[in-house]
N, C-alpha and C positions, 0 to 999 in steps of 0.2 A: 511309636518311636522308641527305640531301646534305650534306657537310661545308662549313664555312665557306670561302667563297672566299680563295685565298691571296693575299696581300698581299707585293709585293716592293719593297724599298726602290729609289729612283729611281737611285741609282748602280749597283747590281747589275743591274737592268733594262737600264741603258743597256749595260753590259758583255755581256748576254746577246743583245740585239737585234744588236749589232755582230758576234756570231758568234763570240766568243772562247771556245774550249773551254779546260777546266781542265787545267793541266799534268800529263803522265802520262809513261808510258815510250814508248819509241820501239823500232822494230825496224828490222834492216839486211837489205836483200835480196841474193840471191846477187851480184848486179852492184855492190853496195858502196852503193846508195842508201838513205840513211835515209828510213823512211816512217812516218806517223802511224799507230798502230793503228786499225782500223775502229772499235773501241768508243768512241774519242774524237771520231770523226766523227759518231757517233750521238748522242754526249753533247752535241755542239754543236747539232746539230738538234733535240733535246729541249729544250735551253734556249731556243732561238728560239721554239719552239713555246709553251713556258710563258710567255715573255715577251708574246707576242702575245696569248695566252688571258688574261694578266693585265689588259691594256689594254682588251679587249673585255668582261672581267668588269666593269671600272670603267663601262664603258659602259651597259651594260643595268642596272647597279646604280643608278647616278646618275639614268638615265633613270626608272627606277621611283619613285625618292625624289622626283624632280620632279613625276611625276603624283600621287603620294600628296599632296604639299604643294599642289599646285595645285587639286586636286579639294576639299581640305579648306578652302583658303582661309585658312591659319593664318598667313601671312606668311613662312614659310620658303622658299616658292618661288624667291626671288630667289637666296638663298644656294645652294640646290640647283642652280639654272641656271649659276650662276657656276662651280661645282665641274664640272658636265658639259661646259661650254665649254672648260674647262683640260684634261679628258680628250681633246677633240679636238686640242689642241696637242700632248698626249703621243703620240698616234697619228701626227699629221704628223712630229714630231721622230724618231719610230722609224724612218722610212724615209730619213732624211737621210744616215745613213751608206752606203746603196746608191745613191740617186737624186740626191742634192744637196739644197741648202738651197732652191732655188726649187720643187723637186718636193714637198719637205716643206711649204712655204709654201702651195702650191696645194691639197694634200690638207687640210691644216688648215682654209683657207678653205671649201672645199666641204663638209667635215664640220661646220663651224660653221654653214653654211647650213641643214644637215639639222636641226641642234638647234633653231635659231630657227624653221624652219617647223613643227617638232614642237610647239613652244610655241604657235603659232598654231592648229594642229590641236586642240590640248587646250583652248585659249580658246574655239574656236568650238563645239567639242562640249559644252563645259560651258554656254554661252549658249545651245545649241540653234539656232545661225545656220546653217542648211544651206548657203547660199549661200557663206559664208565657209569653211565646213568643205569644201565641194567644191573650191573655188579653193585652199585650202591642200593639199589632198590632191593636186591636179593638180601644184602647184609642188614637192610632195615627191617624187613619183616622176620628175618632170624632174630633180630634183637627184640622185637615184639613179642616172639614166641618165648624167649628166655624170660622177659618181664612177667608174661601171663603165667610161666611155670612157678617162677618165684613166688609170686603174689598168691596163686591157689595153693601153693604148699604152706603159705603162712595162715591162711584164713579158709576154712571149708565153705564160708558163705561167698566166696569169690571162684565160683567154677571156672576152670581154665578155659574152657571153649567160649564161653561167655565174654571173659576177658580178652582172649585173643580176637575174637570177633569185633570187640569194641576197638582194640589197638590197630587192627588191620583198617578198619573204617576210619580211624583218625589219620592214618598214613595216606590212604586214598584221597581224602578230602584234603590234606595239606599238599599233596602233590598237584591236585587239581587247582589249588589256590596259587601255587608257585608258577604252575604252568600258564594260568590266565594272566597273571602279572607279565610274565616273560613275553607272551604273545599280544600284550597290551589290550585284552579283552576286559575292560573295566567293569562293565555291568556283570560278567560272569564271575569275575574275581570277588566283587562285593557279595553277590549272591553265595558264593562257595564259603566265604568267610563266615558269613550268618550261619551256615550250617556247620562250620568248624566249630564254632563258639557253642552252639546249641548241644552238638554231640559231645563235646568236652564237658559241659555241665551234667550230662547224663552219666559220663564215666565218672566224675566227682561224686555224684549222688550215689551210684552204685558201690564206690569205695567207702564213703561214709556209712551207707547202710550195712555193709559188711561188717566194719568196726562195731557198731552200734548193736549188731546182733551177737557178735563175738564177745563183747565186754558190755553186756546191759549194765552191770553194776557201776560202771565207770562213766557211763553216758548220760 
């Protein structure tokens, strides 16, 4: 049985994203150079990975909450969408210590477009409007291409095609999740959400690994 997703307070999350390892012991080499123990380096990488996973856990959890609310039409979808958009700001802010404010703002903008198009996808699917659904799906994949291009340009350890494949898989699974919900195929919906969650954790790990490789001295 899956345990509940770990929630990390924002202040702690920010510290982990910046790559601050916890204080510990040091060792001195024969040359008299003080070196950090490898365990602390691994601990910093683990903190970064955990922080990135927390951000992407929120991403898929609040996407699911929006899908549930929008298909039910109970009026809570606006609150869910606002919370989901805030998550995109959190993800954008997470890269600021490494790539700067402009890059963080650009990623936030691209991710917010991703969410707003997702709203169009769900709305068109619920209305049974195939023309609008096709258009929204095209824009969704174009947006994924922009995100992959932006990220790969920032970090050589994030190959564009690898990122694009992961993002497109995320879109495919999210569409399947929403469709299952709309068609009231509850078992399929639950199974698909499990896949959405696992795939998002793989994306989070890939992003964290790329940062650790590009900035080894800060992780």
